[in-house]
N, C-alpha and C positions, 0 to 999 in steps of 0.2 A: 749230128752232121757226119761224123766219122763212119757210122754204120750206114747212113744213107749213101755216102760216096762208095762204100764197099758193095752195096747192093746193085749199083748200076755198072759195076765193072763186068768184064766178060766172065770172070771166075764167079762173081756173085750171082749173075744171071743163071749160070750153069748149076750152081748149088740150089737155087730156088726151084729150078725145073726138076732137079733130082728129088727134092723133098716131096714134091707132088706124088711121085711114084713110090717113094720109100715109106712115108709116114701117113699120108692121107687115107689110103685104103685101110690101114690098121685101125685108125681112129673111127672111121666109118663103120667098120665091123663091130668095134666095141659099142658104139652108140646103138646100132641096129640090133645086134644079136643079144646084147646084155642090157639093153635099155638104159644105158649109162649116159647121163647128160653132160657132166663136166668133172674135171679134176680140180680139187681144191689145192693140193700140194704140188710142188714141182720137183723134178729130179727123179731118176729111175727108182731109187730106193723108196722115196716118199710116195711116188705114184703107186707102187706096190702096196704100201700101207693103205692108201686111199681105196684101192680096188678091194682089198681084204675087208675094209670097214663097210663098204656099201654092198658087198655080196656075201 
């Protein structure tokens, strides 16, 4: 509930729009160029481990 309320605020909408431009192209590139389907781990350090494992 708390997250849902935050998402519909002006600030939440702005952040969701910004995410589209900041992160989505990066993940699309990883999927297309590196043929990478999904990350198993979360967090910056763990995703690096994930990338090293699969490539």
